[in-house]
C-alpha positions as CSV (number, residue, x, y, z in Angstrom):
1,M,173.5,66.1,-21.4
2,N,175.3,65.4,-18.6
3,R,178.0,63.1,-17.8
4,G,175.8,60.7,-15.7
5,I,173.4,60.6,-18.2
6,W,175.3,59.5,-20.8
7,I,176.9,56.5,-19.0
8,A,173.1,55.5,-17.9
9,L,172.1,55.3,-21.8
10,I,175.5,52.9,-22.6
11,V,174.4,50.7,-19.6
12,A,171.2,50.6,-21.0
13,A,171.9,49.3,-24.9
14,I,174.3,47.3,-23.6
15,F,171.9,45.0,-21.6
16,V,169.2,45.6,-24.9
17,G,171.8,44.2,-27.0
18,F,172.8,40.9,-24.9
19,A,168.7,40.4,-24.8
20,I,168.1,40.5,-28.2
21,G,170.9,38.4,-28.9
22,R,170.2,35.8,-26.2
23,W,166.4,34.9,-28.2
24,S,168.1,35.0,-31.5
25,V,170.4,31.8,-30.7
26,P,168.3,28.4,-31.2
27,S,167.8,26.6,-27.6
28,M,169.9,22.5,-28.2
29,Q,168.4,21.3,-24.6
30,P,165.4,19.7,-26.4
31,Q,167.0,18.1,-29.0
32,E,170.4,17.0,-26.2
33,S,166.9,15.2,-24.4
34,E,165.8,13.2,-27.3
35,Q,169.4,12.4,-28.0
36,L,169.6,11.2,-24.7
37,E,166.3,9.4,-24.0
38,A,167.1,7.8,-27.3
39,K,171.0,6.4,-26.1
40,V,168.7,5.0,-22.9
41,E,165.6,3.4,-24.3
42,A,166.8,0.1,-25.6
43,P,166.3,-0.6,-29.3
44,K,163.3,-2.2,-29.7
45,V,164.0,-6.1,-31.9
46,A,161.4,-7.5,-33.9
47,E,160.1,-10.4,-32.5
48,S,160.7,-13.5,-34.0
49,P,157.5,-15.7,-34.5
50,Q,157.1,-18.6,-31.9
51,A,158.4,-22.0,-32.7
52,P,155.6,-24.9,-33.2
53,A,155.3,-26.5,-29.5
54,Q,157.5,-29.5,-29.9
55,P,156.3,-33.0,-28.7
56,A,157.6,-34.2,-26.3
57,P,160.3,-37.2,-26.5
58,A,158.4,-39.9,-26.7
59,V,158.7,-42.6,-23.6
60,A,157.5,-46.2,-23.1
61,P,154.9,-47.4,-21.6
62,V,155.9,-48.1,-17.6
63,Q,155.5,-52.5,-17.9
64,P,154.5,-53.6,-14.4
65,A,157.0,-55.8,-13.5
66,P,155.9,-59.6,-13.2
67,T,154.3,-61.0,-10.8
68,Q,157.1,-63.1,-8.4
69,P,155.3,-65.7,-6.6
70,A,155.2,-64.4,-2.6
71,Q,158.1,-65.4,-0.8
72,V,157.9,-67.8,2.1
73,F,158.8,-66.3,4.9
74,R,158.9,-68.4,8.3
75,P,160.4,-66.4,11.3
76,S,162.1,-68.1,13.3
77,G,159.5,-69.6,16.4
78,E,156.6,-69.5,14.2
79,L,156.6,-72.9,12.3
80,Q,152.5,-73.7,11.8
81,V,152.5,-77.7,11.5
82,P,148.4,-78.4,10.8
83,I,146.3,-80.5,12.3
84,P,144.4,-82.5,9.7
85,P,141.0,-83.0,10.8
86,G,139.7,-86.0,12.8
87,T,143.6,-86.3,13.9
88,L,143.4,-88.5,17.2
89,P,145.7,-87.1,19.7
90,A,148.8,-89.2,20.0
91,K,148.5,-91.5,23.3
92,D,152.0,-90.6,24.5
93,P,152.2,-90.6,28.4
94,S,152.2,-87.7,30.0
95,P,155.6,-86.4,31.8
96,A,155.3,-87.7,35.5
97,R,157.4,-87.4,38.7
98,G,156.2,-89.6,41.8
99,P,154.5,-93.2,41.3
100,A,151.0,-93.5,38.9
101,N,149.9,-95.5,42.3
102,A,150.1,-92.0,44.9
103,K,147.1,-91.4,47.0
104,V,147.7,-87.8,45.2
105,I,147.4,-87.0,41.5
106,L,148.2,-83.4,40.9
107,L,147.8,-82.1,37.1
108,E,150.3,-79.1,36.6
109,I,149.1,-77.3,33.5
110,S,152.0,-74.9,31.8
111,D,152.5,-73.8,28.9
112,F,157.0,-73.1,28.6
113,Q,156.2,-69.4,27.9
114,C,154.1,-67.7,30.4
115,P,157.4,-66.6,33.4
116,V,154.8,-67.9,36.4
117,C,154.5,-71.1,35.1
118,K,158.8,-71.1,35.4
119,R,158.5,-70.1,38.9
120,A,155.8,-72.8,39.8
121,Y,157.9,-75.5,38.0
122,E,160.5,-75.1,40.4
123,P,159.5,-75.8,43.4
124,L,156.8,-78.4,42.0
125,R,160.1,-81.0,41.8
126,N,160.4,-81.7,45.0
127,L,156.8,-82.3,45.6
128,P,157.6,-86.0,45.3
129,D,160.1,-85.9,47.3
130,D,158.3,-83.5,49.6
131,F,155.8,-86.9,50.2
132,P,157.3,-90.1,49.5
133,G,155.2,-92.5,47.5
134,L,152.3,-90.4,48.2
135,V,152.2,-87.9,45.5
136,Q,152.3,-88.1,42.0
137,V,152.8,-84.5,39.9
138,V,151.3,-84.9,35.9
139,F,152.3,-82.2,33.6
140,K,149.5,-81.6,31.0
141,H,150.1,-78.5,28.2
142,N,147.7,-75.6,27.4
143,A,149.8,-73.5,24.9
144,L,148.1,-70.7,24.7
145,D,147.2,-69.0,21.8
146,M,149.2,-65.9,23.0
147,H,152.2,-66.7,22.9
148,R,153.8,-67.1,19.3
149,N,156.8,-70.3,20.1
150,A,154.4,-71.9,23.2
151,M,153.3,-74.9,20.7
152,N,156.6,-75.9,19.0
153,A,158.3,-75.7,22.9
154,A,155.4,-78.6,24.3
155,A,155.8,-80.5,20.9
156,A,159.6,-80.3,21.3
157,S,159.5,-81.2,24.7
158,M,157.2,-84.5,24.0
159,A,159.4,-85.1,21.3
160,A,162.2,-85.4,23.9
161,A,159.9,-87.2,26.2
162,R,159.9,-89.8,23.5
163,Q,163.5,-90.7,23.5
164,G,163.3,-90.2,27.7
165,K,164.3,-86.5,28.3
166,F,161.5,-84.2,29.2
167,D,162.6,-83.8,32.4
168,A,165.9,-82.0,30.7
169,Y,164.5,-80.1,27.8
170,A,161.6,-79.0,30.0
171,D,164.5,-77.2,32.4
172,I,166.2,-75.8,29.5
173,L,162.7,-74.9,27.9
174,F,162.1,-72.6,31.2
175,E,165.4,-71.5,31.8
176,N,165.5,-70.2,27.9
177,Q,161.9,-68.6,27.9
178,R,163.0,-66.3,25.1
179,A,165.3,-68.2,22.9
180,L,162.1,-70.4,21.8
181,G,162.3,-70.4,18.1
182,D,162.9,-73.8,15.7
183,E,166.8,-73.3,15.7
184,A,166.8,-73.2,19.9
185,L,164.1,-76.0,20.0
186,M,166.8,-78.0,17.4
187,S,170.1,-77.2,19.1
188,Y,168.5,-77.8,23.2
189,A,167.8,-81.6,21.4
190,E,170.9,-81.4,19.9
191,R,172.9,-80.2,23.6
192,L,170.9,-83.1,25.4
193,G,172.4,-85.9,22.6
194,L,169.4,-86.6,21.1
195,D,168.3,-88.4,18.1
196,L,167.7,-85.5,15.8
197,E,166.2,-87.0,12.8
198,K,164.1,-88.9,15.4
199,F,163.4,-85.8,16.6
200,K,162.3,-83.4,13.8
201,K,160.2,-86.0,12.6
202,D,158.3,-86.5,16.4
203,F,158.1,-82.4,16.4
204,V,155.9,-82.2,13.7
205,D,154.0,-85.3,14.4
206,P,150.6,-84.0,13.9
207,S,149.1,-85.9,16.4
208,L,151.0,-85.3,19.4
209,R,150.1,-81.2,18.6
210,A,146.5,-82.6,18.4
211,R,147.1,-84.3,21.9
212,I,148.3,-80.8,23.0
213,K,145.7,-78.7,21.5
214,A,143.2,-81.3,23.1
215,E,144.8,-80.7,26.7
216,G,144.8,-77.2,26.7
217,N,141.1,-78.0,25.2
218,T,139.7,-79.4,28.0
219,A,142.0,-77.2,30.8
220,T,140.2,-74.6,29.4
221,E,136.3,-76.6,28.9
222,L,136.8,-76.9,33.1
223,G,137.6,-73.2,34.0
224,A,140.9,-73.3,33.8
225,R,141.7,-70.3,31.6
226,G,145.3,-69.3,33.0
227,T,148.2,-70.9,33.4
228,P,149.8,-72.3,34.9
229,A,146.8,-73.9,36.7
230,F,146.3,-76.9,39.0
231,I,143.7,-80.0,39.4
232,I,144.6,-82.1,42.6
233,N,142.6,-84.9,43.0
234,G,140.2,-82.7,41.1
235,R,140.1,-79.3,43.2
236,Q,141.5,-77.1,41.0
237,Q,143.5,-73.9,41.3
238,V,144.5,-71.2,38.9
239,G,147.6,-69.0,39.2
240,W,150.5,-69.8,42.1
241,A,149.8,-68.4,45.1
242,S,153.0,-70.6,46.6
243,Y,154.6,-73.5,46.8
244,E,153.6,-74.2,51.0
245,A,149.8,-73.6,49.5
246,I,150.1,-76.2,46.9
247,K,151.7,-78.8,49.9
248,Q,148.5,-77.2,51.9
249,M,146.1,-78.5,49.9
250,V,147.8,-81.7,48.5
251,Q,148.1,-83.2,52.5
252,Q,144.3,-82.3,52.5
253,E,143.4,-84.7,50.2
254,I,145.8,-87.4,51.4
255,T,144.0,-86.8,55.0
256,A,140.7,-86.9,52.6
257,M,141.9,-90.1,51.4
258,D,142.8,-92.4,53.9
259,G,139.4,-92.2,55.4
260,I,138.3,-93.2,52.0
261,L,141.0,-96.1,52.0
262,A,140.2,-97.1,56.1
263,S,136.5,-98.4,54.4
264,G,138.3,-100.5,52.1
265,A,138.0,-98.8,49.0
266,S,141.3,-99.0,45.9
267,I,143.6,-96.3,45.5
268,K,142.0,-95.9,41.8
269,D,137.9,-96.0,43.8
270,A,139.2,-93.4,46.6
271,R,140.6,-90.9,43.6
272,I,137.8,-91.2,41.3
273,Q,135.8,-90.6,44.4
274,R,137.9,-87.7,45.2
275,V,137.5,-86.1,42.4
276,R,133.5,-86.4,41.4
277,S,133.5,-83.9,45.4
278,N,136.1,-81.8,44.1
279,C,135.3,-81.2,40.2
280,S,132.1,-79.7,39.5
281,N,132.7,-81.7,36.2
282,P,133.9,-84.7,37.3
283,E,132.9,-86.5,34.0
284,L,134.8,-84.3,31.6
285,L,138.3,-84.7,34.0
286,L,137.7,-88.4,34.4
287,D,137.3,-89.6,30.3
288,S,139.7,-86.8,29.0
289,A,143.1,-86.9,28.8
290,L,143.5,-84.9,31.6
291,G,142.5,-87.7,33.9
292,I,143.7,-90.3,32.8
293,E,146.3,-90.6,35.7
294,F,142.9,-90.4,37.9
295,T,141.5,-93.7,36.3
296,A,144.6,-96.2,36.7
297,K,145.1,-98.7,38.2
């Protein structure tokens, strides 16, 4: 046998011996894998039985807060003075400028909270001076419900009138239309040096407020629903155009009155005649507080 064959046999024997030894050694891989899995897997802990649910802590029932009497809150400017049924309107004379026996009576129906009334009030103050002895301007109230301070302002002006200070007080009201609350109205009376105790008493006088309400109601019935409005010897003008327009109407009435007076009629009768000619409801005007001036001697 040659040398090459021996070498091949020796190599083959070594290879067979190695293979037999490999197969006879038990593998460790599965055990290692299980141990690793045991290390990785978290131990199971027996679940403890759940504790019985504890009742929620007792809470005392919420008691409703005791009912408190309603607080009477009256913002400035909202003083409500009730007018008892059957209250007769006060017979106070209406504030006026010019002679009572004037040929022309101009009723100025106004609201102290109305900005257009303010524009009309200022020039109308000059009307008696522009027609000396011929015209009387009489102030009448129509305190509109839409104006929260109008009634109180009107009552305050009439309370001032009872102390002879209507003009001065009305000037302040129109100059301060945005400040007509109760406190402001009292401060204006103090500024003018009025007797405050008397002023406060008159301010809440139901009969005075009934007078103001009656004047407004009559103006509305006559068709003067807005302010300002003017009734010139019964001739009605609602709204403010211009002072010159009012002067023209006054002059026309003076001319008409002169024609009636030339026939021998008295000024009183002549004025009543003009009211009947100019007004659609003359009896309402002549019989109401608005018409006192027309029928006066």
